[in-house]
N, C-alpha and C positions, 0 to 999 in steps of 0.2 A: 503493499499499499503506499503509493508516492504522496508526501505532504508536502504544501508550499507555505510558508509563515510569511503573513503579510503584517510588517512591521516588525526589525530586528535587534529593535532597542534593549534595554537591560533586563526589562521581563520578558519579552519576546523569547531573548536568549536564555534568561537563566532558568524560568520557569518552562518554558514548551520546550526549547530544541534541547536542553540537557535532560530533560522526563523523555522525551519523544525518541531520544538516542537510547534508551535501556526498554524500550517496548520491542519485542519479537516480531519480525515481519514489516516492519515499519522503516521508511526511509525518508529523513528530511531533504529533499530534493529540492527546493529551490527556496527562498528567503527574500525579501523586498526591505530596502529601506532607505532613505535620502542620504543616511550619514556612511561614508566609505567606510569610517571605521569600525561601523554597527556591522558592516559586510565581512568586512576583515575578519572581525571577531566570531562572525559566524563560520566561517572557512576554515579557522584555525578549531573550532569545536568538530566540524562535521566531515571535513577535507574537501581537495580541489574538485572535486566531482561536482560540487554544491553549485547550483544556477543561482545567480546573483542579478537582482534587478533595482533599480535606483526608484522607479514608480509602479506600486503595488498593481496598477490597472494593466500593466505590460505582464506582471506575473497570472494573472486570474487567466489569459488567454493561453498558458500554456497548456498543450493538450494531453501531455505526459503525466501530468497531476491526476489522482483520484480526487483530493480533500484539500482545502486550505485550512489553516488557523488566521482567523480574524483578531491582531493584537497590537490595532491602530489606536489613535487616541477616538474618544468616544466618539464625537460629530462624524468620525467615518465610517462607523460600522453599518448605517445603514445602506451608502453606495457601494461598499465593498463587499457585502454579502451577498446583496441584491447581484452584482456583476459577477460573482463566482458562481451564485447558484444559477445566475442564465448562461452560464456558459458549461454548466453539467458538473459540478463537484460540492460532493457535500461540504459542509460548512460546521464549524466549530468557532463561535463568534465568543470572545470577551464580551462582560457583564459592560455596560448594559445593553440591550440588544437595541436598543432606538432611544433616540431621546424624546421621542414623542409614541404616544399609542398607535398614531397613524405608521409612523414608520415600522414599529411592530408588526400592524398588522401586514405591510405589504411585503415586509421578509418572509413572514410564514406562510403568506399566500404563493410566495414566489418559490419557496421550498416544497410546497405541495406541489404545485404545477409542475414543478423539475422531477419529482418523485426522489430527493435527495432528502439526508439527514440533515436536520438544523438542531444543533446543541448549542446550549448557552453556557458559559464558564462560572457559574455559581459553584465553586468547588468547596464550599461548604458543607455542601448535602452528603459529599463523598469523605469528608472526615470522620472517621470512626466514633469520635466523640459525641457528634452531634446526630450520626447514623443509630448509635444504641440510645439515646435519646428519644429519639422517634421511636424506635422499635419498643422502650419503656412506654410511650402517652400510648401507641398506638393498640398496646396490649392491657392496659385499663390500671397500671401499677400504681398511678396516682389519681384513679378515679374519673371522673367528668373534667378534664381540661375547663378552667376559666381564663386563668391567667398567663399572661408570658413577659417577658422583662427583657432587654438588652439595655446593659449599661457598660458606654467606652469611653474612659478619659485616657488620653494618648497625647501627644506632642503632634505637631504640623506634620502633613502629610508632604512627601516630596517637592521642593519647588519644580516650578515648570507649568507645563499645559494641566497640573491637575489644580491650579489656582487660577484658572482661565473660567468665568462661566458658560460661554460660548462653546468651550472644548469639552468641558465635562458634563454640560447639563443642570449642574448645580451640586452641591455636597453631599446631600440625602442621596440621590441619583447615582451620583458616584461613590460614595463611600457606603452607604449603609443600605444601598440594593442587595446586600449579601445577607445583612440580618432581616431583612423584610421578608425575603424570601424564605428564610427558615421559617421566619412567624407563618406566613400563609400554608408553607409545605406541612406544620406541625397542629396547627391548628383546624387546618382541613374543611373549613368553613369558608365562605364567600365574605371578604371585608366590604362593609357597607358604608362608613361613613370614618372620616381622618379629619383629628383637631391637632396643631401645630404653632409652636412657638419657636423663633430662633434669632440668631442677631450676630452681626459682625462688631464683637466687643471688645476683642483685644488682638487678631490680626488684622489690623487695620490695612494696610500695606495690600492685601488678596481683595479680591472681589468675592468672594465664596462665603459662605456663613462658616462661621467658625465656633458655633456651638446649636445647640437644638433640642427640643423635649416633642415628642412626637408621641399620641396616643390613636390608635387603629380600635375600632369597633367592629366588631364580628357577627356575623347570625349569631341568635342565639344567646345573645348578651357577652361572649367572651371578649376579652379586650388583650391587646398587647400595647407596652409602652419602651419606646427606645430613647435614653439619653445619651446626647453626644457632647463630646468637650475635646476640641481641638490642640488648647493650648495648656494642659494639663503636663507639664516637666516629667515626671515618672510615671511607671505603669505602663498601660496597653495591655493587660489581660483583660481581655472581652469576659465581660458575666454576662452569660444568656440563663434565666432559668425559666421555669413552669410549675405552676401550683393547679393544683385539682380538689375534686371531694375527698379524696383518699391522700394525698401527701403532695410531696413536693420536690422538686429537682433542681440542683444550683450547677452551672457548669463552669469552668475556667477554660479558654483556650489555650495560654500558653503552660500552664499547668498540667495539660491534660486532665483537670480534674473534674469529678463528677461525684455531686453529693446528694443522696438518696433518702429522706426519710417520711414515713407515714405518720399519720395523727394516732392513728390506734394502737402505736407500740412503740415502745420508749429508744428502741433500736434504730442509730444511723450507719448508714453503709457510705463510705469514702473510697471510689473506685479511682483507679489510674487507666482511661482507655485511651492508651498509643496506638500509632500507625502501626500497620505491616510491613514486613519485606524491605523494598528500597523506598516506600513511600513512607517508612519512618523518619522522623526529623529530616528531613529532604533539606539541606542548608544551601542557600546560593553564595555566591565568593564572597558576598557582604558579610555573611552569617545569620541571616535572614532565614527564618523558616516559613517555608509556605505549605503549609497542609493539603491535602484532599486533591491538588492538581493532576499527579502521577495516575491516582484511579481514576481520577476524571476524564482522563485520556485514552488512558486502557478501555474505556465506558463506550466513548467515541468512537474506538478502532471496533468495538463489538458490535456498536449498534451500525454502524456501515456495511460492516462483513456479512450480518446477521439478518439487516432489515429491520431493528426494532426501532420502537420509540424511545428516546433518550429519558432519563429520570429528572433531567432539566431541559424540558424541551422549550420549544417556541412560545407556548401556552400559559405557562407557567411562570415563564419570563416576562412575559407581557403584562401579567398581573401585578408583578413585581414593580415596573417600570410604572403602572397607572399608581400605584399605594405611592411612591415617591413622590411623583407630580403632584399627587394628592395633598402632601404634605407641604411643600415647598410652595403650592398653591395657597394652600391655608396660611402658610407665614405672610404670605404678600398681602392678602386680601383680612388678614385676622379675625377669620371665623371660620367656622366648620365647613369642610370639603364634603358632599356628597360620592362615592364613587360611582354612582349611576351618570354623573354628570362627564367622567371621562371613558367609560367603559357601558 
């Protein structure tokens, strides 16, 4: 299976190329980047047979490729995914799927018309920690799920395009679409209303929000809350939890920690839920750990080979985008936003 990478920058090389090279029967055949330094670094990883392009539009025309991975800036996801699907290639697109619901709809329709796999880079679904949490919820170990929360206090995101409102689509869409996708996945009921507050309180040299509080209401009275701060100098261990009628789960993603306890017994179970095999603590050359990416890529290859619908498909990615946009709209309008307005 010959795969091309659109966007061979730091993340494209460290997360995608290095993990793809570990997969059996997969060849990293082509990359694109406007930076010659990135193209040279990609060749150093893959070998001299790697096809290189300075424009991703030329890469998607390469007939020898079976699939592409879109790892461009968010504002280019729609155009790149559409071009790749129209050229008959399977697509793994980094999150978010689009900057609008309309863009998501067009990409989904193009994948259906082409009969090609469309998978979106919500790799948190493939981290064993959250897979275990999802299984516990689905098996009734905390009873009827009522509340979820995510609390992430951390330092600023990397400088560059991630500080641009136009290129990212906004902080919540860029940063928190992962967490909102987890909420949607675990709640397993439709979101109906979003209320949010946020601002640029400290990082005033940037265009995007540096803090936010988001409340999402789901059918049946379930609710999820997100707290984000990007000017906290320490920490970064994202806390995600769930509470139901019988018990509670608390997780920390850097510590790989899951704490479970029920209300009817005094026991508390503290577990370490680590990744397996090559995916365990996969560390890039900066020392950062990106969990879930290798199993996510394995899933993509499996879906292409076997004609399966991905766990992180277009419909789920569309819903996550819609909730993020509703939150950002709520902050702008200073009022609650009904999901029916967007979807």
